[in-house]
MIGU-92771 format. One line per 2 residues: number of its first residue (from 1); for each residue x, y, z of C-alpha. Coordinates in steps of 0.25 Angstrom, whole numbers, plus 5000, padded with zeros to 4 digits. Each point is the difference from the previous one (the first is absolute). Example, Ala and Ser with C-alpha at 12.3 -4.5 7.8 and 13.67 -1.06 7.14 Angstrom:
BEGIN
1	5049,4982,5031; 5006,5014,4998
***
This chain:
BEGIN
1	5000,5000,5000; 5007,5012,4995
3	5002,5013,5009; 4993,5012,4994
5	4998,5014,5004; 4986,5006,5002
7	4996,5012,4991; 4993,5012,5004
9	4987,4993,5002; 4998,4986,5006
11	4994,4990,4989; 4987,4993,5004
13	5002,4985,5002; 4992,4995,4989
15	5007,5009,4990; 5014,4998,5005
17	5010,4991,4993; 5010,5002,5011
19	5000,5000,5015; 5008,5011,5006
21	5005,4997,5014; 4998,5012,5009
23	5014,4997,5006; 5005,5007,4987
25	4993,5012,5004; 5005,5002,5013
27	5015,4997,5001; 5012,4993,4994
29	4995,4988,4992; 4995,4989,5009
31	5003,4985,4998; 4993,4994,4988
33	4999,4985,4998; 4998,4996,4986
35	5000,4985,5001; 5003,4989,5009
37	5009,4988,4997; 4994,4990,5001
39	4985,5004,4999; 4996,4988,5009
41	5005,4988,5007; 4996,4986,5005
43	4996,5000,5015; 5011,4993,5009
45	5011,5005,4991; 5012,5009,5002
47	5004,5010,4989; 5006,5014,4997
49	4990,5010,4998; 5006,5012,4992
51	4992,5013,4999; 5004,5008,4987
53	4997,5014,4998; 5005,5014,5003
55	5005,5007,5013; 5001,4986,5008
57	5009,5004,5011; 5008,4990,5008
59	4995,4998,5014; 4985,5002,4996
61	4990,4992,5007; 4991,4990,4993
63	4985,5002,5004; 4992,4987,4996
65	4989,4991,5005; 5008,4988,4995
67	5000,4988,5010; 5015,4999,4999
69	5013,5002,5007; 5007,5012,4992
71	5015,5004,5001; 5006,5012,4994
73	5011,4997,4990; 5012,5009,4995
75	4996,5007,4987; 5008,4997,4987
77	5012,5010,4998; 4996,5007,4986
79	5005,5014,4999; 4993,5002,4986
81	4987,4997,5006; 5000,5003,5015
83	4988,4998,5009; 4992,4992,4989
85	5000,4986,5007; 4998,4996,5014
87	5001,4985,5004; 4993,4992,5012
89	5001,4986,5005; 4986,4994,5001
91	4996,4987,5007; 4985,4998,4997
93	4993,4992,5011; 4995,4986,4996
95	4985,5004,5004; 5000,5013,4993
97	4986,5002,4993; 5000,5000,4985
99	4997,5015,4997; 5006,5014,4996
101	5008,5008,5010; 5003,5014,5000
103	5015,5005,5001; 5006,5014,5001
105	5012,5007,5005; 5002,5010,5011
107	5013,5008,5001; 5006,5014,5002
109	4992,5005,4988; 4987,4995,5005
111	4992,4988,4995; 5000,4994,4986
113	4988,4996,4991; 4994,4986,5003
115	5002,4988,4992; 4994,4986,5001
117	5007,4987,5003; 4992,4986,4996
119	5002,4988,5009; 4996,4986,4993
121	5002,4985,5003; 5007,4996,4987
123	5014,5000,4996; 5004,5013,4994
125	5010,5005,4989; 5004,5013,4995
127	5002,5005,4986; 5012,5009,4999
129	4999,5006,4986; 5010,5011,5002
131	5011,4988,5001; 4996,4995,4986
133	5007,5005,4988; 4992,5012,4994
135	5003,4996,4985; 4994,4985,5003
137	4986,4998,4997; 4992,4995,5012
139	4998,4985,5001; 4990,4992,5007
141	5004,4997,5014; 4998,4986,5006
143	4992,4999,5013; 4995,4988,5008
145	4986,5002,5007; 4997,5002,5011
147	5008,5013,4999; 4999,5015,5001
149	5007,5009,4990; 5004,5014,5004
151	5003,5008,4987; 4997,5013,4993
153	4996,5004,4986; 5008,5010,4991
155	4993,5009,4990; 4992,4991,4991
157	5006,4987,5004; 4994,4987,5004
159	5005,4989,5009; 5000,4986,4996
161	5001,4988,5010; 5001,4985,4996
163	4995,4989,5009; 4996,4985,4999
165	4986,4995,5003; 4993,4987,5001
167	4987,4995,4994; 4989,5004,5009
169	5009,5009,5009; 4993,5013,5005
171	5008,5012,5002; 4996,5014,5005
173	5007,5012,4993; 4999,5013,5007
175	5007,5014,4998; 5002,5009,5012
177	5003,5014,4994; 4990,5011,5003
179	4997,4995,5013; 5015,5000,5003
181	5001,5015,4996; 5004,4998,4986
183	4995,5008,4988; 4998,4989,4990
185	4987,4994,4996; 5004,4985,4998
187	4995,4989,4991; 5003,4986,5001
189	5000,4991,4988; 5003,4984,5000
191	5006,4994,4987; 5002,4986,4997
193	5013,4994,4994; 4995,5004,4986
195	4998,5015,5004; 4985,4999,5000
197	4992,5008,5011; 4992,4990,5008
199	4996,5011,5011; 5001,5014,5003
201	4996,5010,5011; 4999,5015,5002
203	4994,5006,5012; 4995,4988,5008
205	4988,5001,5010; 5003,5005,5014
207	5014,5005,4997; 4998,5013,4992
209	5009,5001,4988; 5009,4989,5004
211	4999,4986,4992; 4997,4986,5005
213	4996,4987,4993; 5000,4985,5003
215	5003,4990,4989; 4998,4985,4999
217	5011,4995,4990; 4995,4991,4989
219	5013,4992,4998; 5014,4998,5005
221	5010,5010,4995; 5007,5014,5000
223	4992,5012,5001; 5002,5015,5001
225	4994,5011,5009; 5001,5014,4994
227	4999,5013,5008; 4999,5014,4994
229	4993,5013,5003; 4986,5001,4993
231	5004,5013,4993; 5015,4997,4999
233	5002,5013,5007; 5013,5005,5005
235	4998,5002,5015; 5009,5005,5011
237	4995,4989,5009; 5000,4988,4992
239	5003,4989,5010; 4991,4987,5002
241	5000,4987,5007; 4995,4987,4992
243	4995,4989,5009; 4998,4986,4994
245	4995,4989,5009; 4988,4992,5004
247	4993,5008,5011; 4986,5005,5004
249	4995,5014,4997; 4986,5007,5001
251	4995,5010,4990; 4989,5007,5009
253	4994,5001,5014; 4987,5003,5006
255	4997,5009,5007; 5009,5010,4994
257	5002,5007,5013; 4995,5002,5015
259	4999,5009,5012; 5013,5002,5007
261	5001,4992,5013; 4988,4991,4997
263	5001,4985,4997; 4995,4995,4986
265	5001,4987,4992; 5008,5003,4987
267	4998,4990,4989; 5012,4998,4990
269	4995,4997,4986; 5004,4996,4986
271	5014,4997,4994; 5004,4986,5002
273	4994,4998,5014; 4994,4986,5001
275	4988,5008,5006; 4996,5012,5008
277	5010,5003,5012; 4994,5007,5013
279	5010,5008,5008; 4998,5009,5012
281	5010,5012,4998; 5004,5008,5012
283	4994,5014,4998; 5004,5007,5013
285	5010,5009,4993; 5003,5015,5002
287	4991,5011,4993; 5012,5003,4991
289	4998,4987,4993; 4989,5000,4990
291	5004,4986,4993; 5003,4987,5006
293	5008,4989,4993; 4994,4987,5000
295	5009,4988,4997; 4995,4988,4993
297	5001,4988,5009; 5014,4994,5001
299	5005,4992,4988; 5013,4997,4994
301	5005,5013,4993; 4988,5008,5004
303	4994,5011,4992; 5000,5015,5006
305	4989,5004,5009; 4988,5007,4995
307	4995,5014,5004; 4988,5001,5009
309	4993,5014,5002; 4998,5005,5015
311	4990,5011,5003; 4994,5006,5013
313	4985,4999,4996; 4991,4989,5004
315	5000,4989,4990; 4990,4989,4996
317	5000,4988,4990; 4988,5001,4990
319	4989,4991,5004; 4997,4987,4991
321	4993,5003,4987; 4986,5003,5001
323	4988,5005,4991; 4999,5013,5007
325	5010,5011,5002; 5009,5000,5012
327	4999,5012,5010; 5012,5009,5000
329	5004,5008,5012; 5009,5013,4998
331	5014,5001,5006; 5001,4984,4998
333	5009,4993,4990; 4993,4988,4993
335	5009,4989,4995; 4993,4994,4988
337	5003,4992,4987; 4993,4997,4987
339	5000,4985,5001; 4996,4997,4986
341	5000,5007,4986; 4988,5010,4998
343	4997,5001,5015; 4997,5014,5006
345	5000,5002,5015; 4989,5010,5005
347	5000,5007,5013; 4988,5008,5006
349	5004,5014,5006; 4990,5009,5008
351	5002,5015,4996; 4993,5013,5001
353	4998,5010,4988; 5011,5010,4999
355	5010,4992,5008; 5014,4998,4993
357	5007,4987,5001; 5013,4995,4995
359	5002,4986,4995; 5013,4992,4998
361	5003,4986,4994; 5014,4995,5002
363	5004,4988,4991; 5010,5000,4988
365	5008,5011,5007; 5004,4990,5011
367	5006,4991,4990; 4995,4988,5007
369	4987,4998,4992; 4998,5000,4985
371	4987,5008,5001; 4998,5013,4993
373	4988,5005,5008; 4988,5008,4995
375	4992,5007,5010; 4985,5005,4998
377	4989,5006,5008; 4985,4998,4997
379	4987,5004,5006; 4990,4989,5005
381	4994,5000,4986; 5014,4996,4994
383	5002,5013,4993; 5015,5003,4999
385	5003,5013,5008; 5015,5000,4999
387	5012,4991,4997; 5015,4999,5000
389	5011,4992,4994; 5013,5007,5005
391	5004,5011,5009; 5000,5010,4988
393	4985,4999,5001; 5001,5011,5012
395	5005,5010,4989; 4990,5006,4991
397	5004,4996,4986; 4999,5012,4990
399	5003,4992,4988; 5001,4985,4996
401	5014,4994,5001; 5005,4987,4995
403	5011,4999,5011; 4997,4989,5009
405	5001,5002,5015; 5013,4997,5007
407	5001,4985,5004; 4995,4998,5014
409	4990,5012,5001; 4988,4994,5007
411	4986,5006,4999; 4997,5012,5009
413	4986,5007,5000; 4995,5013,5006
415	4985,5000,5001; 4989,5010,5004
417	4987,4993,5003; 4989,5005,4991
419	4986,5005,5005; 4990,4989,5003
421	5011,4989,5002; 5001,4993,5013
423	5007,4988,4996; 5011,4997,4990
425	5005,4987,4995; 5015,4999,4999
427	5005,4990,4989; 5014,4994,4999
429	5004,4991,4988; 5012,4997,4991
431	5001,5010,4988; 5002,4988,4991
433	4989,4991,5006; 5011,4991,5005
435	4999,4992,5014; 5006,4990,5009
437	5005,4997,5014; 5012,5010,4998
439	4991,5011,4995; 5000,5007,5013
441	4998,5015,5004; 4998,5010,5012
443	4988,5009,5000; 4999,5013,5009
445	4989,5010,5001; 5001,5012,5008
447	4993,5013,5003; 5013,5007,5002
449	5001,5003,4985; 5011,5010,5001
451	5012,4991,4999; 5015,5001,4997
453	5013,4992,5001; 5014,5004,5002
455	5013,4993,4994; 5014,5004,5003
457	5007,5003,4987; 5014,4995,5006
459	5002,4987,5007; 5010,5006,5010
461	5006,5013,5005; 5014,5005,5005
463	5001,5012,5008; 5014,5007,5002
465	5003,5002,5015; 4996,5014,5002
467	4995,5001,4986; 4987,4999,4992
469	4993,4990,4990; 4987,5000,4993
471	4989,4989,5000; 4991,5001,4988
473	4986,4994,5002; 4990,4996,4989
475	4985,5002,5003; 4991,4991,4993
477	4987,5008,5000; 4988,4990,4999
479	4989,5009,5003; 5006,5011,5010
481	5006,5012,4993; 5002,5009,5012
483	5013,5005,5006; 5009,4990,5008
485	5010,5002,5011; 5011,4990,5001
487	5008,4996,5012; 5009,4990,5007
489	4994,4994,5012; 5012,4994,5006
491	5011,5011,4997; 5004,5001,5015
493	5009,5010,5005; 5011,4997,4990
495	4993,5005,4987; 4994,5014,4997
497	4988,4997,4990; 4995,5012,4991
499	4992,5002,4988; 4990,4990,4996
501	4989,5009,4994; 4993,4994,4988
503	4990,5010,4994; 4986,4995,4995
505	5001,4992,4987; 5015,4998,5000
507	5005,4986,5000; 5013,5002,5007
509	5006,5006,5013; 5014,5001,5006
511	5004,4999,5015; 5014,5007,5003
513	5007,4992,5011; 5012,5006,5008
515	5009,4992,5009; 5003,5007,5013
517	5015,5000,5002; 5005,4990,5010
519	4987,4993,5001; 4998,4985,4996
521	4987,4995,4994; 4990,4994,5009
523	4996,4991,4989; 5005,4995,4987
525	4986,4999,4994; 4992,5013,4999
527	4985,5000,4999; 4995,5010,4990
529	4985,5004,5001; 4991,5010,4993
531	4987,5007,5005; 4989,5007,4993
533	4986,5004,5004; 4988,4995,4993
535	4988,5009,4995; 4993,4996,5013
537	5011,5005,5008; 5005,4986,5004
539	5015,4997,5001; 5006,4991,4989
541	5013,4994,5004; 5008,4990,4992
543	5014,4994,5001; 5009,5001,4988
545	5004,4986,4995; 5015,4998,4997
547	5004,4993,4987; 5010,4991,5008
549	5009,5000,4987; 4998,5006,4987
551	5005,4995,4986; 4998,5008,4988
553	4996,4993,4987; 5005,5006,4988
555	4992,5001,4987; 4987,4995,5007
557	4992,5010,4992; 4991,4998,4987
559	4996,5011,4990; 4985,5003,5000
561	4993,5011,4993; 5013,5009,4997
563	5005,4998,5014; 5005,4989,5009
565	4994,4993,5012; 5007,4991,5011
567	4998,4985,4998; 5008,4997,5013
569	5002,5007,5013; 5014,5001,5007
571	5000,4987,5009; 4998,5002,5015
573	5001,4990,5011; 4989,5006,5009
575	5000,4987,5008; 5012,5005,5007
577	4991,5010,5008; 4995,5015,4999
579	5012,5006,5008; 5010,5009,4994
581	5014,4995,5004; 5009,5012,5005
583	5015,5001,5002; 5009,5011,5005
585	5012,5003,4991; 5013,5008,5003
587	4999,5015,5001; 5002,5008,4987
589	5010,5011,5000; 4990,5011,4996
591	4986,5005,5003; 4990,5009,4993
593	4992,5011,5007; 4988,5007,4994
595	4995,5014,5002; 4985,4996,5002
597	4994,4988,5005; 4986,5003,4997
599	4996,5009,4988; 4987,5004,4992
601	5000,4999,4985; 4990,5006,4991
603	4995,4993,4988; 5007,5006,4987
605	5010,5008,5009; 5014,4998,5005
607	5007,4999,5014; 5014,5000,5004
609	5007,4994,5011; 5015,4998,5003
611	5009,4988,5003; 5013,5000,5007
613	5010,4989,5001; 5008,4998,5012
615	5013,4992,4998; 5006,4993,5012
617	5012,4996,4992; 5006,5006,4987
619	4993,4993,4987; 5006,5003,4987
621	4991,5002,4988; 4986,5006,4998
623	4987,4996,5006; 4988,4998,4991
625	4987,5004,5007; 4986,4995,4995
627	4986,5000,5006; 4993,4988,5003
629	4985,4999,5002; 4990,4988,5000
631	4994,4996,4986; 4988,5007,4996
633	5004,5014,5006; 5001,5009,4989
635	5010,5010,5004; 5013,5004,4994
637	5013,5002,5008; 5012,5007,4995
639	5013,4999,5008; 5014,4999,4994
641	5014,4997,5004; 5008,5004,5012
643	5015,5001,4998; 5011,5001,5010
645	4999,5015,5001; 4984,5000,5001
647	4994,4995,5013; 4985,5004,4997
649	4991,5000,4988; 4986,5006,4997
651	4990,4989,4996; 4988,5004,4992
653	4987,4993,5002; 4988,5002,4991
655	4986,4993,4997; 4992,5002,4987
657	4986,5005,5001; 4994,4986,4999
659	5008,4994,5011; 4992,4993,5011
661	4999,5008,5013; 5003,4994,5013
663	5012,4998,5010; 5012,4991,4995
665	5014,4999,5004; 5013,5001,4992
667	5015,4999,5003; 5013,5005,4993
669	5010,4989,4997; 5015,5003,4998
671	5009,4991,4993; 5015,4999,4998
673	5011,4990,4999; 5008,4997,5013
675	5012,4990,4998; 4994,4995,4987
677	4987,4997,5006; 4987,5008,4998
679	4996,5008,5013; 4986,5004,5001
681	4994,5009,5011; 4986,5004,5002
683	4995,5013,5006; 4990,5001,5011
685	4985,5000,4996; 4994,5012,4994
687	4985,5000,5001; 4993,5007,4989
689	4985,5005,5000; 4996,5001,4986
691	4988,5010,4999; 4991,5006,4989
693	5004,5013,4995; 4986,5005,5004
695	4987,4995,5004; 4985,5005,5001
697	4993,5002,5013; 4985,5001,4999
699	4991,5001,5012; 4991,4989,4995
701	5001,4988,4990; 4985,5001,4996
703	4991,5011,4996; 4986,5002,4994
705	4994,5009,4989; 4986,5001,4994
707	4998,4999,4985; 5000,5013,4993
709	5008,5006,5011; 5015,5002,5003
711	5009,4998,5012; 5014,5005,5004
713	5010,4991,5007; 5011,5006,5008
715	5013,4994,5004; 5015,5003,5002
717	5012,4996,4993; 5011,4994,5009
719	5014,5003,4994; 5011,4992,5006
721	5013,5009,5001; 5007,5003,4991
723	4990,4997,4989; 4994,5014,4996
725	4995,4997,4986; 4986,5004,4995
727	4989,4989,5001; 4988,4998,4992
729	4988,4993,5006; 4989,4994,4992
731	4989,4990,5001; 4999,4988,4991
733	4990,4989,4998; 4988,5010,5002
735	4986,4994,4997; 4993,5004,4987
737	4995,5015,5000; 5009,5004,5012
739	5012,5009,4997; 5011,5005,5009
741	5011,5011,4996; 5014,4997,5005
743	5006,5008,5011; 5014,5006,5001
745	5010,5003,5011; 5012,5008,4995
747	5014,4999,5005; 5009,5012,5005
749	4990,5011,4997; 4997,5011,5010
751	4986,5003,4996; 4988,4992,4996
753	4986,5003,4995; 4987,4994,5004
755	4989,5001,4989; 4986,5000,5007
757	4987,4999,4992; 4986,5003,5007
759	4990,4990,4995; 4987,5006,4995
761	4989,5001,5011; 5009,4995,5011
763	5002,5009,5013; 5013,5001,5008
765	5000,4991,5012; 5009,5011,5007
767	5004,5014,4997; 5014,4998,5004
769	5009,4990,4993; 5012,4992,5006
771	5012,4999,4991; 5010,4990,5004
773	5014,4995,4994; 5007,4987,5004
775	5015,4996,4998; 5009,4989,5006
777	5012,5002,5008; 5014,4993,4997
779	4996,4991,5012; 4987,4996,4993
781	4991,5007,5009; 4988,5008,4995
783	5001,5015,4999; 4986,5006,4999
785	4998,5015,5000; 4988,5008,4999
787	5001,5013,4991; 4999,5013,5008
789	4991,5010,4994; 5004,5015,5001
791	4987,5004,5006; 5001,5013,4992
793	5012,5005,4991; 5004,5015,4998
795	5011,5003,4990; 5010,5011,5004
797	5004,5008,4988; 5015,5004,4998
799	5004,4991,5011; 5013,4996,4993
801	5014,5003,4999; 5011,5000,4989
803	5011,4990,5003; 5010,4995,4990
805	4993,5004,4987; 4987,4995,5005
807	4990,5002,5011; 4995,4993,5013
809	4988,5002,5008; 5002,5007,5013
811	4986,4998,5005; 4990,4988,4997
813	4986,5002,4997; 4992,5001,5013
815	4992,4987,5004; 4991,4998,5012
817	5003,4986,5002; 4993,5001,5014
819	4987,4999,4992; 5002,4985,4998
821	5006,4990,4991; 4987,4997,4992
823	4998,5004,4985; 4986,5007,5000
825	4992,4995,4988; 4987,5005,4994
827	4991,4997,4988; 4998,5011,4990
829	4989,5001,4989; 5003,4991,4988
831	5008,5006,4989; 4993,5001,4986
833	5012,4992,4993; 5009,4988,5002
835	5013,4995,4994; 5004,4987,4995
837	5013,4995,4996; 5004,4989,4989
839	5010,4993,5009; 4999,4998,5015
841	5014,4993,5000; 5012,5002,4991
843	5015,4997,4999; 5009,5012,4998
845	5015,4999,4996; 5010,5009,5005
847	5004,5011,4989; 4988,4996,4991
849	4985,5005,4999; 4987,4993,5001
851	4986,5005,4996; 4986,4998,5006
853	4987,5007,4997; 4991,5008,5009
855	4985,5001,4997; 4990,5010,5006
857	4986,4996,5003; 4991,5013,5001
859	4986,4997,5007; 4996,5015,4996
861	5005,5009,4990; 5012,5008,5005
863	5005,5013,4993; 5015,5002,4998
865	5012,4991,5000; 5006,4990,5009
867	5015,5001,5004; 5005,4986,5003
869	5013,4998,5009; 5007,4988,5007
871	5002,4998,5014; 5010,4991,5007
873	5006,4999,5014; 5012,5008,5003
875	5013,4993,4997; 4994,4993,4987
877	5009,5005,4989; 4991,4999,4988
879	4994,5011,4990; 4985,5000,4997
881	4996,5008,4987; 4985,5001,4998
883	4993,5012,4994; 4987,5007,4998
885	4986,4993,4997; 4990,5010,4993
887	4985,4998,4998; 5003,4992,4987
889	5010,4991,5005; 4997,4989,5011
891	5013,4993,5001; 5015,5004,5000
893	5013,4992,4999; 5009,5001,5013
895	5015,4998,4998; 5007,4994,5013
897	5015,5000,5000; 5011,4997,5010
899	5015,5005,5000; 5011,4991,5000
901	5003,5001,5014; 4986,4998,5005
903	4999,4990,5012; 4993,4987,4995
905	4988,4994,5007; 4985,5001,5000
907	4993,5013,5003; 4986,5006,4997
909	4996,5013,4993; 4986,5007,4997
911	4996,5009,4989; 4993,5013,5005
913	4991,5008,4991; 4997,5015,5003
915	4990,5010,4994; 4990,5011,5004
917	4986,4997,5003; 4991,5012,5003
919	5012,5008,5004; 5005,4990,5009
921	5012,4990,4998; 4996,4986,4998
923	5010,4989,5002; 4999,4985,4997
925	5009,4989,5003; 5002,4987,4991
927	5000,4986,5005; 5014,4995,5005
929	5010,4996,4990; 5011,4991,5005
931	5014,5001,4993; 5011,4990,5000
933	5013,5007,4997; 5011,4991,4996
935	5014,5001,4994; 5002,5000,4985
937	5010,4988,5001; 5008,4992,5009
939	5012,4990,4999; 4998,4985,5003
941	5013,4993,5003; 4999,4985,5004
943	5010,5002,5012; 5005,5012,5007
945	5014,4995,5003; 5010,4994,4991
947	5015,4996,5000; 5012,5002,4991
949	5015,4996,5001; 5010,5011,4999
951	5006,5000,4986; 4987,4994,4995
953	4987,5006,4994; 4985,4997,5002
955	4987,5003,4993; 4987,5003,5008
957	4987,4998,4992; 4986,5007,5003
959	4988,5005,4995; 4993,5014,4999
961	4986,5000,5005; 4992,5011,4993
963	4987,5005,5005; 4991,5003,4988
965	5000,5010,4993; 5014,5003,5003
967	5009,4996,4988; 5012,5008,5001
969	5015,4995,4999; 5007,4999,5013
971	5014,5001,5003; 5006,4991,5012
973	5013,5002,5006; 5007,4995,5013
975	5006,5010,5010; 5008,4999,5013
977	5009,4989,4993; 5012,4996,5008
979	5014,5004,4996; 5005,4992,4988
981	4986,4996,4996; 4993,5005,4987
983	4986,4999,4994; 4995,5006,4987
985	4986,5006,5000; 4990,4994,4991
987	4988,5005,4993; 4987,4993,4999
989	4993,5004,4988; 4985,5004,5000
991	4996,4987,4994; 5008,4990,5009
993	5000,4996,5014; 5012,4991,5002
995	5014,5006,5004; 5014,4995,5003
997	5010,5007,5009; 5014,4996,4998
999	5011,5002,5011; 5015,4999,5000
1001	5010,4999,5011; 5015,5002,5000
1003	5009,4991,5007; 5003,5011,5010
1005	4985,5000,5005; 4999,4998,5015
1007	4992,4988,5005; 4988,5003,5009
1009	4985,5004,4999; 4995,5013,4994
1011	4987,5007,4998; 4998,5005,4986
1013	4988,5008,4994; 4993,4999,4987
1015	4995,5013,4994; 4989,4999,4990
1017	4996,5013,4992; 4990,5003,4989
1019	5003,5011,4990; 4987,5008,4999
1021	5004,5008,4988; 4990,5007,4993
1023	4990,5001,5011; 4995,5013,5007
1025	5007,4996,5013; 5014,4997,4993
1027	5008,4994,5011; 5005,4986,5002
1029	4991,4990,5008; 5008,4992,5010
1031	4994,4989,5009; 5006,4997,5014
1033	5013,4993,5000; 5000,4985,5000
1035	5011,4995,5010; 5008,4987,4997
1037	5011,4993,5009; 5013,4997,4993
1039	5010,4990,5005; 5014,5000,4995
1041	5008,4987,5002; 5015,4999,4998
1043	5003,4992,4987; 5009,4997,4989
1045	4990,5000,4989; 5005,5009,4988
1047	4990,5008,4992
***
């Protein structure tokens, strides 16, 4: 199993092709066992067990459950490959059970990965292919059953073994590969002396993808057994054991599991057993053990034990077959089986309309039954209400897929009871209508419908003394989608556990574990738990299951519909228990500190923290700093390099606008080389609260209105600092004949305007109006203020003074604020005319013009002309040109334009018409027109940072996003370039949008990080306002590396 380094994100178990031991993330590389030599041995024998791998330090302790006496031997003296082999003398006890036993190392650099050792009762031989000549084709090797052959496959090779058999002799051929932790998917083929195949097997019942068959030979003579991978793939872990002999084996058992600590008769079935065998396995085992291994009763050679599921709920055996459905109780596991082809088991469950139930069938996923289960729910009239074939049924399918579910996914069903349904019938059957004594299943029904499970993404962890390591935890969200808090129940005083925040809908979390200096672990196996809260407020607590060991399977994917799907998961030995083995490694010579341990990050914005390295001893070379977050957390972390002169570094953290909100954790990881070995150091935990840029606050989530009437909904916009952009609010999915105009909240503007319309025939409910404004502080607190009325206002003429070529007010207009804050309001007589506008919402481009039309409706004839003007809040830098409407002209074009420096955002304007009516001025205001003022163009570049070596050049590609109707040519140039770096301006023609910027560096350019600016300017020649239009600069980060590449 190769060592590998985690990337910036953890990779989900089902998608990963390589397991990355967390020891690689926390210190100098820990011991890594790649293979054992031999893979197994006969009980009662003495042999040398050699561990082969990396960083296998002399003096390390062998940790194993092998029933044997073990003595440490001196390692070989190999200067070219030091620390790659570690031998031990093993004396296996004569009564050692035939089984698989875990083996690992513990030394100064922590604990190693776990490997499995197989004990048999047959003579054993080992094939050492590395001792054979490389240019000699492989030949058949002679074996004499009974025997166990320890070997491995190279590339697309196959192993051939020759043996003699007698007429009528019966032999069992079995390959231990995947069960032993190998990545191969073996096939066995038996050939006669003429090379004809007389038997073959791939994926035998009861042993997963491993192979097994029994052959009764038709004549005396020489035969061959061929072993190869089913896909002839080249796997890193390609070892296997071929067992040949005459022994008993079972293929299934019933029941498939039982309640922990309770007694049950288990029947072993199938295979070559002379008949069913009943055993009473001891089930009084720790809660960390979810699988018990049941041995086949002793026989010469013996097959490996079979897995048996352990649970904590009450369990029952299905009653004998009856004509009526059997009663089903919630929170009880039913162990049943489809005894014959075409059979269907029915259970009666009492329910209440509106209840939600979760149903689960466990069958093929346990690999001890051939049953592929189908689950159905019916009403009492046998009308199908819902059904499921695999766990994917919990996910709403938006389109049809030809991709099959992953092997082993059993049916799960979330069901809401319909109205008028008081009883449902639960049906279980085999999908292909098969049946027999070995077609067993486990059925569970529960009203605790919000379910999730946890899996440890790594089989073990090493923590540096006084240092930090991370523990990624995968969340299998069956039906629960809320946030989860992870923790370690038995950390004790020796470990500080931080992080563990899993946001809603995210499928991975991360614990950050720090070893306190000088404190030993109180336990070597940690319990990782996760806790959520159901919609009913009930606590949901689940323990994370450890993989035991994890073997990646290369190339186990298939092309489907333009993509690929996994056909085999990485192998896990979950029967080893749920715990997370932990070790303490030597202290690392440096540590990381972060400026902030808890930050708030706003969607679409950036946040900066600082990381500092503390070196206990001098370390040559640079440190590469990266960020690490759980999979599914959509944030970008930009760090960089720390050289010998630089002890701290800014780290930029950003999230896009669609990133899921919630609390999560990240760490910074620094890597360097120390004495030829990679040194990895993890920072303390940084908890991030990812929040929306803004939210809407409305007093009530429901309102009423009568047909033919209208209603106004008031609310507030909660901005999260530093977000200050304008926001549009609109209602969608309105029913027929209901309309609603969008609302707008401008940004950074110092004056606003309310447009108030009196409905005909409606009286004011009050004569004093309250005007309020609301903002949000940098701490997220609501700031709500009432507008103060002046009471009265008296201007003071001449109260100004000339200063510096201008004038300033020396006295403000007098206000009588003691009269109160209200805005007195009255209703006047109706006006004899009204204004209509052609557009209630428009987009306006900086530097360009937009036209709307205003129309006057006269209820009575009015002599004279109407003077039409625009009105906007102060600070809105737009120009509105209207004009005069005479008696013959009822409409008028209105031209709206903004200068090049006008602040972008949404604002409102009205048109005001004035005329004389019977010697008195008449003023009429139009409806509100909302304007979205936008930039004429912007620059779009895939990344805001790039690297180049001194003496080399680089090209940056981007595009110009024009806002219609802007179509001018644009010049783009880089400024603030560092010394010895040049970049020529480019011009983007009016008919094009793509551009390329070319930069060159001279060999003398200094390495480091620089900030440069791109200035984009449009030549606005021939226009009335004949000046250049420049958008705000776009900033880029340039990193120059020392190199020898010539231009």
